[in-house]
C-alpha angles and dihedrals in degrees: 000000000000093000145353129268112270136199108278116262090206125028126198120237090240098055121071127211111276095033118110136184118258114288091208111129088197090059091061095044094051094050115118137162088267100059106021116102124190089213092059100101092184092066115100092230089062099050119125125272114273131172098236137070110248141186092277090055087053090052095047090046090057088053091050090055087071092055121092110230107216128191112258113243117233139193113275111216097198089054096047089045089054090050093046095236105105099101093047093051091048091050090048092050091047092053091050091047097242097147117199100347093117089066098032109128118166136152118232130233112209101205096041088049091052092049090048095050093044093054103031113124133180122205128197114182090209109039092185091057108029108187124177098231091062099044129104129203127198143174141170126226128168088002091299121122119220130182137174141170118255089249089056088051088053089055090058090065103022093249121162117259104237121157097230105103097196141028105267123231113282107207094184093059095118095048092049091046094052088052096054102027143035120262131010125303100262122161113265091003098072093091122183088238090065091067107098104200111085089212096054092040094052091043095053090050091057092044093050091049102043104029099032102028097234115164100198136030106280143164114305111249126220090251093053091047090049090054090052088051091053089052100040107011091105087071092056108090091215090050093076089071095049123094110209138145121277130227088263091062101050119074107215089187089062090048091054093043091057092048091051096044095051101035089100092064095048123095092234114133098189124055124202097178094092097108094043089053091048090055090052092047091050091051090051093051097249112161110253115191118218115268134193113257115239106247127173125226092269092057099254123128112249096212096070134082088241130150095282093049091049092049093048090053093047094246088120129023097195168196101228128149104177096282136058114263105193092191095056122085116244118212114234117205123209142147125250120223089274091056095251119144114249132182133207131174119245141242092056105142093173089075102025102051112106095235104112140014091269090069095062098036085048106195104153116203114262091251089062095055125094136194129261112270111261092225130023126198108201 
């Protein structure tokens, strides 16, 4: 290995001195979302924080070599400016407590990312009451140990410093979903594309990419929907009667730390956390060599939710000619409550601004709708 096992820096209340997690390599390799438990202190992924790389880090690193490290996708300000939705997304993110993620732009480094994920550990002194202000996070890259408090991790991204270490259950998820999207909130069927508001739909794409490391548009999770409620629930008439946490209560740094620490025991084969990890490495002073930016043949960066990315995911249908024309209308595609495709030209701030319930239910009057372009040049 790259080091030798060391005496734990932090020890859980449940584990006594002299006890160690299982040294079975097979245990780590067989771990999946289905059978891994964060309360199982015998599992290698739950061992205490130490300053040296050990045999379990070797094992997890071998697993990470089979994971594709994908560039994180970020918000693209020129695109959102052209669509007239930038200010609303920024206000939404501020209300949720998402710090600087709208302007987060980092390259990713595949091997450093694999080292980071293999060695990342999260420590809560009281496992029965995990609160963000007591937690520690650590990782090892290039043989160097790094650790930080969760509040220090929040500073890396400008997140708020709430004490809630996870997104709490949101029992009203189906009611809120049916207000802002088409269909019921059913696992794997609650696609991002079903959200009607262009602001909420763009926002959840950024959240799923940056906060949850997703590499492709996917089903909206309960946690992602709960974050949208924190940011826009005040515009939902029923929301006034719901008591739920605010963006000041939830610690997004703790949410990310848990995703990073336990990625190695998931069954995910593609990782979109590369840029988030790069930002942490940069903050910790890790040397990052220059890399070539990934640019497509039309000169646009592939790791942004730019016009081309939005067209390829059927958020927009056009027009697009290889560059952003802020004066030209862009045709937004969505589904009405009956599941029928509808089209409206953006920018159209009168119906997209998050100022009243109509903006998040997003049912433009028939006179505002347009038809699908007869020809599209992508």
